[in-house]
VMD Tcl script that draws the C-alpha trace (Angstrom):
set ca {
  {116.83 134.10 31.71}
  {115.79 130.41 30.50}
  {112.44 130.01 28.21}
  {110.60 126.75 28.97}
  {107.13 125.37 27.75}
  {104.27 124.50 29.92}
  {104.72 120.83 28.70}
  {108.42 121.06 29.64}
  {107.57 122.37 32.88}
  {104.86 119.69 33.79}
  {107.45 117.14 32.79}
  {110.24 118.31 34.71}
  {108.44 119.72 37.62}
  {111.48 119.03 40.51}
  {114.40 120.07 37.93}
  {112.64 123.04 36.77}
  {112.52 124.21 40.61}
  {116.12 123.59 41.15}
  {117.15 125.36 38.31}
  {114.51 128.25 39.47}
  {117.18 128.51 42.79}
  {120.31 128.78 40.62}
  {119.10 130.97 37.82}
  {117.73 134.47 38.00}
  {114.39 133.59 36.62}
  {112.41 131.23 34.43}
  {109.82 132.02 31.93}
  {107.26 129.61 30.78}
  {106.02 129.87 28.16}
  {102.84 128.65 26.26}
  {102.58 128.76 22.29}
  {105.72 130.98 22.49}
  {104.20 133.40 24.70}
  {104.91 134.15 27.92}
  {102.56 133.24 30.72}
  {104.55 132.76 34.07}
  {107.90 134.10 35.21}
  {109.37 132.35 38.06}
  {112.03 133.36 40.52}
  {113.30 132.59 43.86}
  {112.84 133.96 47.17}
  {115.83 135.70 48.57}
  {116.77 133.90 51.62}
  {116.36 135.94 54.89}
  {118.36 135.89 57.97}
  {117.19 134.13 60.82}
  {116.04 136.35 63.72}
  {118.04 136.52 66.99}
  {116.69 134.40 69.60}
  {115.95 135.86 73.18}
  {119.16 136.17 75.54}
  {121.66 135.56 72.29}
  {124.70 137.95 72.41}
  {124.96 140.45 69.56}
  {127.30 143.76 69.26}
  {125.10 146.60 70.13}
  {126.12 149.97 70.97}
  {123.53 152.37 72.85}
  {124.07 155.88 72.76}
  {122.50 157.91 75.35}
  {122.42 161.49 75.66}
}
mol new
graphics top color blue
foreach p $ca { graphics top sphere $p radius 0.5 }
foreach p [lrange $ca 0 end-1] q [lrange $ca 1 end] { graphics top cylinder $p $q radius 0.2 }
display resetview
């Protein structure tokens, strides 16, 4: 996990967000104490569109 200060986070906001996407987590610290843990949100699959064919097998009893 990468640790950065609040000052560094404020100065390099966009770069920090890009790093969050590639790192597991980034801890933001103030005076050496952790105050915020940033982590990327896992991307989800897109929902199926109506009428789209998929491989679904129905079992009837």
